[in-house]
C-alpha positions as CSV (number, residue, x, y, z in Angstrom):
1,X,21.3,42.3,-9.8
2,X,21.3,45.9,-11.2
3,X,23.4,46.7,-14.2
4,X,26.3,49.1,-13.8
5,X,25.3,52.6,-14.9
6,X,27.1,53.8,-18.0
7,X,29.3,56.9,-17.4
8,X,27.6,60.2,-18.4
9,X,29.8,62.1,-20.9
10,X,31.1,65.4,-19.4
11,X,29.6,68.6,-20.6
12,X,32.1,70.3,-22.8
13,X,32.3,74.0,-22.1
14,X,31.6,76.3,-25.0
15,X,34.6,77.4,-27.0
16,X,35.4,81.1,-26.5
17,X,34.6,83.4,-29.3
18,X,37.2,85.4,-31.2
19,X,38.7,88.4,-29.3
20,X,36.3,91.0,-28.0
21,X,35.4,93.8,-30.4
22,X,35.7,96.3,-27.6
23,X,35.8,96.5,-23.9
24,X,32.7,98.0,-22.3
25,X,33.5,100.8,-20.0
26,X,31.4,100.3,-16.9
27,X,30.4,103.3,-14.8
28,X,33.1,105.5,-16.3
29,X,32.4,109.2,-16.2
30,X,33.3,111.2,-19.4
31,X,36.1,113.4,-18.7
32,X,35.6,117.2,-19.3
33,X,37.5,118.6,-22.3
34,X,35.7,121.9,-23.0
35,X,36.0,123.6,-19.7
36,X,33.8,124.3,-16.8
37,X,31.1,125.8,-19.0
38,X,30.2,122.4,-20.6
39,X,30.4,120.4,-17.4
40,X,26.7,120.4,-16.7
41,X,25.8,119.2,-20.2
42,X,28.2,116.2,-20.3
43,X,27.6,114.9,-16.8
44,X,25.3,111.8,-17.7
45,X,26.3,111.2,-21.3
46,X,28.5,108.6,-23.0
47,X,30.5,109.1,-26.1
48,X,29.7,107.3,-29.3
49,X,32.6,104.8,-29.1
50,X,31.5,104.0,-25.6
51,X,28.0,103.4,-26.8
52,X,29.2,101.1,-29.5
53,X,31.4,99.2,-27.1
54,X,28.6,98.8,-24.7
55,X,26.2,97.5,-27.3
56,X,28.9,95.1,-28.6
57,X,29.3,93.8,-25.0
58,X,25.6,93.3,-24.6
59,X,25.5,91.4,-28.0
60,X,28.5,89.3,-26.9
61,X,26.9,88.4,-23.6
62,X,23.7,87.4,-25.3
63,X,25.6,85.4,-27.9
64,X,27.6,83.7,-25.2
65,X,24.5,82.9,-23.1
66,X,22.7,81.5,-26.1
67,X,25.7,79.4,-27.1
68,X,26.1,78.1,-23.6
69,X,22.4,77.3,-23.4
70,X,22.6,75.5,-26.7
71,X,25.5,73.4,-25.5
72,X,23.7,72.6,-22.2
73,X,20.6,71.6,-24.2
74,X,22.7,69.3,-26.4
75,X,24.3,67.8,-23.3
76,X,21.0,67.4,-21.6
77,X,19.5,65.7,-24.6
78,X,22.4,63.4,-24.8
79,X,22.2,62.7,-21.1
80,X,18.4,62.0,-21.4
81,X,19.0,59.6,-24.2
82,X,21.8,57.8,-22.3
83,X,19.9,57.7,-19.1
84,X,16.8,56.4,-20.9
85,X,18.8,53.7,-22.7
86,X,20.6,52.8,-19.5
87,X,17.4,52.7,-17.4
88,X,15.7,50.6,-20.1
89,X,18.7,48.2,-20.2
90,X,18.8,48.0,-16.4
91,X,15.0,47.4,-16.3
92,X,15.2,44.7,-19.0
93,X,18.2,43.0,-17.2
94,X,16.3,43.2,-13.9
95,X,13.3,41.6,-15.6
96,X,15.5,38.9,-17.1
97,X,17.0,38.2,-13.6
98,X,13.6,38.1,-12.1
99,X,12.5,35.7,-14.9
100,X,15.5,33.5,-14.2
101,X,14.7,33.7,-10.5
102,X,11.1,32.6,-11.2
103,X,12.5,29.6,-13.1
104,X,14.7,28.7,-10.1
105,X,11.8,29.2,-7.7
106,X,9.6,27.1,-10.0
107,X,12.2,24.3,-10.2
108,X,12.6,24.1,-6.4
109,X,8.9,24.5,-5.9
110,X,8.2,21.5,-8.2
111,X,11.0,19.5,-6.5
112,X,9.5,20.2,-3.1
113,X,6.0,19.4,-4.3
114,X,7.2,16.1,-5.7
115,X,9.0,15.3,-2.5
116,X,5.9,16.3,-0.4
117,X,3.7,13.9,-2.5
118,X,6.3,11.1,-2.3
119,X,6.6,11.6,1.5
120,X,2.9,11.6,1.9
121,X,2.5,8.4,-0.2
122,X,5.3,6.8,1.7
123,X,3.9,7.8,5.0
124,X,0.5,6.4,4.0
125,X,2.1,3.1,3.0
126,X,4.1,2.9,6.2
127,X,0.9,3.7,8.2
128,X,-0.7,0.7,6.4
129,X,2.2,-1.5,7.4
130,X,1.9,-0.2,11.0
131,X,-1.8,-1.2,10.8
132,X,-0.7,-4.7,9.6
133,X,1.6,-4.9,12.6
134,X,-1.2,-4.0,15.0
135,X,-3.5,-6.5,13.4
136,X,-0.8,-9.2,13.5
137,X,-0.3,-8.4,17.2
138,X,-4.0,-8.7,17.8
139,X,-4.0,-12.0,15.9
140,X,-1.3,-13.4,18.2
141,X,-3.7,-13.1,21.2
142,X,-5.7,-16.1,20.2
143,X,-2.7,-18.5,19.7
144,X,-1.2,-17.3,23.0
145,X,-4.5,-17.9,24.8
146,X,-4.8,-21.3,23.2
147,X,-1.3,-22.3,24.3
148,X,-1.9,-21.2,27.8
149,X,-5.2,-23.0,27.9
150,X,-3.5,-26.2,26.6
151,X,-0.9,-25.9,29.3
152,X,-3.5,-25.3,32.0
153,X,-5.7,-28.2,30.8
154,X,-2.7,-30.6,30.7
155,X,-1.9,-29.6,34.3
156,X,-5.2,-31.3,35.2
157,X,-3.9,-34.7,34.1
158,X,-3.9,-37.3,36.8
159,X,-0.5,-38.1,38.4
160,X,0.5,-41.2,36.5
161,X,0.2,-39.2,33.2
162,X,1.3,-35.9,34.7
163,X,4.7,-36.0,33.0
164,X,6.9,-33.5,31.1
165,X,6.5,-35.0,27.7
166,X,7.3,-33.9,24.2
167,X,3.9,-32.1,23.9
168,X,4.5,-30.0,26.9
169,X,8.0,-29.1,25.7
170,X,6.6,-28.1,22.3
171,X,3.8,-26.1,23.9
172,X,6.4,-24.2,26.1
173,X,8.5,-23.5,23.0
174,X,5.3,-22.2,21.3
175,X,4.5,-20.0,24.2
176,X,8.0,-18.5,24.3
177,X,7.9,-18.1,20.5
178,X,4.6,-16.2,20.6
179,X,5.9,-14.0,23.5
180,X,9.0,-13.2,21.5
181,X,7.0,-12.4,18.4
182,X,4.6,-10.2,20.3
183,X,7.6,-8.3,21.8
184,X,9.1,-7.9,18.4
185,X,5.8,-6.7,16.9
186,X,5.5,-4.1,19.7
187,X,9.0,-2.8,19.2
188,X,8.5,-2.6,15.5
189,X,5.2,-0.7,16.0
190,X,7.0,1.8,18.1
191,X,9.7,2.1,15.4
192,X,7.1,2.6,12.7
193,X,5.4,5.3,14.8
194,X,8.7,7.1,15.2
195,X,9.4,6.8,11.5
196,X,6.0,8.1,10.6
197,X,6.6,11.1,12.9
198,X,10.0,11.7,11.2
199,X,8.3,11.5,7.8
200,X,5.7,14.0,8.8
201,X,8.4,16.4,10.2
202,X,10.3,16.1,6.9
203,X,7.1,16.7,5.0
204,X,6.2,19.7,7.2
205,X,9.6,21.2,6.5
206,X,9.2,20.7,2.8
207,X,5.6,22.1,3.0
208,X,6.8,25.2,4.8
209,X,9.6,25.7,2.2
210,X,7.1,25.1,-0.6
211,X,4.7,27.6,0.8
212,X,7.4,30.2,1.0
213,X,8.4,29.4,-2.5
214,X,4.8,29.8,-3.7
215,X,4.4,33.1,-1.9
216,X,7.8,34.3,-3.3
217,X,6.9,33.2,-6.8
218,X,3.7,35.3,-6.6
219,X,5.7,38.3,-5.4
220,X,8.4,38.0,-8.1
221,X,5.7,37.3,-10.7
222,X,3.9,40.5,-9.7
223,X,7.3,42.3,-9.7
224,X,8.1,41.1,-13.2
225,X,4.7,42.4,-14.4
226,X,5.5,46.0,-13.3
227,X,6.3,48.5,-16.0
228,X,6.6,52.3,-16.2
229,X,3.0,52.7,-17.0
230,X,1.8,50.6,-14.0
231,X,-0.6,52.5,-11.7
232,X,0.4,50.6,-8.6
233,X,4.1,51.6,-8.5
234,X,5.3,54.2,-6.1
235,X,8.5,55.5,-4.5
236,X,10.0,53.5,-1.7
237,X,13.4,55.1,-0.9
238,X,14.0,53.0,2.2
239,X,13.7,49.7,0.2
240,X,17.2,50.1,-1.3
241,X,19.0,48.1,1.3
242,X,19.9,44.5,2.2
243,X,18.2,42.8,5.2
244,X,20.6,41.5,7.8
245,X,18.9,38.1,7.9
246,X,18.8,37.9,4.1
247,X,20.2,34.7,2.5
248,X,22.5,34.3,-0.4
249,X,21.6,32.4,-3.6
250,X,23.9,29.6,-2.4
251,X,22.4,29.3,1.1
252,X,18.9,29.7,-0.5
253,X,19.4,26.7,-2.8
254,X,21.2,24.8,-0.1
255,X,18.2,25.2,2.3
256,X,15.8,23.6,-0.2
257,X,18.4,21.0,-1.1
258,X,18.8,20.1,2.6
259,X,15.0,19.8,3.1
260,X,14.7,17.5,0.1
261,X,17.8,15.5,1.2
262,X,16.3,15.1,4.7
263,X,13.0,14.0,3.1
264,X,14.9,11.5,0.9
265,X,16.7,10.1,3.9
266,X,13.5,9.6,5.8
267,X,11.8,8.2,2.8
268,X,14.6,5.7,2.3
269,X,14.5,4.8,6.0
270,X,10.7,4.3,5.7
271,X,11.1,2.1,2.6
272,X,13.6,-0.1,4.5
273,X,11.3,-0.2,7.5
274,X,8.4,-1.3,5.3
275,X,10.5,-4.1,3.9
276,X,11.6,-5.1,7.4
277,X,8.0,-5.2,8.5
278,X,7.1,-7.5,5.6
279,X,10.0,-9.8,6.5
280,X,9.0,-9.7,10.2
281,X,5.4,-10.6,9.5
282,X,6.3,-13.3,7.0
283,X,9.0,-14.9,9.2
284,X,6.8,-14.7,12.3
285,X,3.9,-16.3,10.3
286,X,6.3,-19.1,9.1
287,X,7.7,-19.7,12.6
288,X,4.2,-19.8,14.1
289,X,3.0,-22.2,11.4
290,X,6.0,-24.5,11.8
291,X,5.7,-24.5,15.6
292,X,1.9,-25.1,15.3
293,X,2.5,-28.0,13.1
294,X,5.2,-29.4,15.5
295,X,2.8,-29.1,18.4
296,X,-0.1,-30.7,16.5
297,X,2.3,-33.5,15.4
298,X,3.4,-34.0,19.0
299,X,-0.3,-34.1,20.1
300,X,-1.1,-36.6,17.4
301,X,1.8,-38.8,18.4
302,X,1.0,-38.6,22.1
303,X,-2.7,-39.4,21.5
304,X,-1.7,-42.4,19.5
305,X,0.6,-43.5,22.4
306,X,-2.2,-43.0,24.8
307,X,-4.7,-44.9,22.6
308,X,-2.2,-47.8,22.3
309,X,-1.5,-47.8,26.0
310,X,-5.2,-47.7,26.8
311,X,-5.9,-50.5,24.3
312,X,-3.2,-52.7,25.9
313,X,-4.6,-51.9,29.4
314,X,-8.1,-52.8,28.3
315,X,-6.7,-56.1,26.8
316,X,-5.0,-56.9,30.1
317,X,-8.1,-56.0,31.9
318,X,-10.1,-58.5,29.8
319,X,-7.5,-61.2,30.7
320,X,-7.6,-60.2,34.4
321,X,-11.4,-60.3,34.4
322,X,-11.3,-63.8,32.8
323,X,-8.7,-64.9,35.3
324,X,-10.8,-63.5,38.2
325,X,-13.8,-65.5,36.9
326,X,-11.7,-68.6,36.6
327,X,-10.2,-68.0,40.0
328,X,-13.6,-67.6,41.5
329,X,-14.7,-70.8,39.9
330,X,-11.6,-72.5,41.2
331,X,-12.3,-71.3,44.7
332,X,-15.8,-72.6,44.5
333,X,-14.5,-75.9,43.3
334,X,-12.0,-76.0,46.1
335,X,-14.6,-75.1,48.7
336,X,-16.9,-77.8,47.3
337,X,-14.0,-80.3,47.3
338,X,-13.2,-79.4,50.9
339,X,-16.8,-79.8,51.9
340,X,-17.0,-83.2,50.1
341,X,-13.7,-84.3,51.8
342,X,-15.0,-83.1,55.2
343,X,-18.1,-85.3,54.6
344,X,-15.9,-88.2,53.8
345,X,-13.8,-87.5,56.8
346,X,-16.9,-87.3,59.0
347,X,-18.1,-90.7,57.7
348,X,-14.7,-92.3,58.3
349,X,-14.3,-90.7,61.8
350,X,-17.9,-91.7,62.7
351,X,-17.1,-95.3,61.6
352,X,-14.0,-95.3,63.8
353,X,-15.9,-93.8,66.6
354,X,-18.7,-96.3,66.5
355,X,-16.2,-99.2,66.1
356,X,-14.5,-98.0,69.2
357,X,-17.5,-99.3,71.2
358,X,-17.0,-102.9,70.1
359,X,-17.0,-105.1,73.2
360,X,-14.1,-107.1,74.6
361,X,-12.3,-109.2,72.1
362,X,-14.2,-107.7,69.3
363,X,-12.2,-104.5,69.7
364,X,-9.8,-105.8,67.1
365,X,-7.3,-104.0,64.9
366,X,-8.6,-105.6,61.9
367,X,-8.2,-104.6,58.3
368,X,-11.2,-102.3,58.3
369,X,-9.8,-100.5,61.3
370,X,-6.5,-100.0,59.6
371,X,-8.3,-98.9,56.4
372,X,-10.4,-96.4,58.2
373,X,-7.4,-94.9,60.0
374,X,-5.6,-94.7,56.8
375,X,-8.6,-93.1,55.1
376,X,-8.9,-90.5,57.9
377,X,-5.2,-89.7,57.6
378,X,-5.4,-89.5,53.8
379,X,-8.5,-87.3,54.0
380,X,-6.8,-85.0,56.5
381,X,-3.8,-84.6,54.2
382,X,-6.1,-83.8,51.3
383,X,-8.1,-81.4,53.3
384,X,-5.0,-79.6,54.5
385,X,-3.7,-79.4,50.9
386,X,-7.1,-78.2,49.7
387,X,-7.3,-75.5,52.4
388,X,-3.8,-74.3,51.5
389,X,-4.8,-74.2,47.9
390,X,-8.0,-72.4,48.8
391,X,-6.0,-69.8,50.7
392,X,-3.6,-69.4,47.8
393,X,-6.5,-69.1,45.4
394,X,-8.2,-66.5,47.6
395,X,-4.9,-64.5,47.7
396,X,-4.6,-64.8,44.0
397,X,-8.2,-63.6,43.6
398,X,-7.4,-60.7,45.9
399,X,-4.3,-59.9,43.8
400,X,-6.3,-60.2,40.6
401,X,-8.9,-57.8,42.1
402,X,-6.3,-55.3,43.0
403,X,-4.7,-55.6,39.5
404,X,-8.2,-55.1,38.1
405,X,-8.7,-52.0,40.1
406,X,-5.2,-50.7,39.1
407,X,-5.9,-51.4,35.4
408,X,-9.3,-49.8,35.6
409,X,-7.7,-46.7,37.3
410,X,-5.0,-46.6,34.6
411,X,-7.6,-46.9,31.9
412,X,-9.5,-44.1,33.4
413,X,-6.4,-42.0,33.7
414,X,-5.5,-42.7,30.0
415,X,-9.1,-41.9,29.0
416,X,-8.9,-38.6,31.0
417,X,-5.5,-37.8,29.3
418,X,-6.9,-38.6,25.9
419,X,-10.0,-36.4,26.6
420,X,-7.7,-33.5,27.7
421,X,-5.3,-33.8,24.8
422,X,-7.8,-34.6,22.1
423,X,-11.1,-33.1,23.1
424,X,-9.9,-30.1,25.1
425,X,-6.5,-29.2,23.7
426,X,-6.7,-30.2,20.0
427,X,-10.3,-29.1,19.6
428,X,-9.3,-25.7,21.1
429,X,-6.4,-25.4,18.7
430,X,-8.9,-25.3,15.8
431,X,-9.3,-21.6,16.7
432,X,-5.6,-21.1,16.0
433,X,-5.2,-18.7,13.0
434,X,-3.9,-20.5,10.0
435,X,-1.6,-17.7,8.8
436,X,-0.5,-14.7,10.7
437,X,0.5,-12.9,7.5
438,X,-3.1,-13.3,6.1
439,X,-4.5,-12.2,9.4
440,X,-2.5,-9.0,9.2
441,X,-4.5,-7.9,6.1
442,X,-8.0,-8.7,7.6
443,X,-9.9,-5.6,8.8
């Protein structure tokens, strides 16, 4: 801002000299006093008083002009000194204002540079967190594939064991959990991408402002180096004006303040988002770890139940096989007994048949006859009982065989279920990442 010019003292007009010595008679013709005879001699001559008066007038004019010139010179010298002092003060004041302006520009330039560096560092840290999210998202692909494979494998269980058990419920919960985690990670990645873009916009605004500050600093620094002896100064009459789009010191400072404030807001949002990302990855890792442990525990418990059920079935099968062998031996004994009784029956019937040919009075109902009839009847009863028992034993053997087949089928089903749960599912779950949070750091 230019200093106000000091008022130039008015030039004091020279004081008038004392009264005129004489008045100069200008272009006055001498009057004739000696008659017509002397008229020709006095035509172009002045009288002595007139001559003195005219000389005095010339002297007075010269004195007056000299005195006026001296006063003008004194006023000019005073004006020169005043103008020089005023110009020097104005130049020094302008230089001091430029110096203060340089300090202001330097202050905002350093603040902007600091904000740019902090935004750049924060953006890099947020980008690293975004990379962690992407790696964590990639790391969930294996658990999700393992869970789906477990569910598909368990769908291949045979009908007796194809039930909705605790293992299947835990697997479905695990699949839903992984899907939710993947959706959350994807949304957070989008949020991180948006925040990185906002950080870069804020950084770009600060960089543009910083660049303008640097250029302005160089311009004002060059301006402050100008002096009267500089060879690169010249007249620019048209520069003495204010641009219509020029800012005020208040709006100028407010602009940089707003840029820094916007950068601080985005930086704070970025810090909060990074903290949120840490919590999301940690919580997701803990949830997956706990659900993985729950699924493994359910698998272990179910496999123990299957082992116990298979063991009991195998023990029952051993008893059934022993019963089948005993029943087969019993049937063989019954058949042998029936065969023996049929032989006895044939002997008794043959005896009765032969004794029926006894002649005349010899055809007697004697004791042997009664005994043979009784023996035949007794043998018939025993044969009937043995045949019924044989039929029962054969039916029991058939039932035992059917039970054996059912037990063997159930044992095969249990073995298949154990193979699916233990060899297919649990062995495949070894590929399950131990810690999602650790996996997010792996390259």
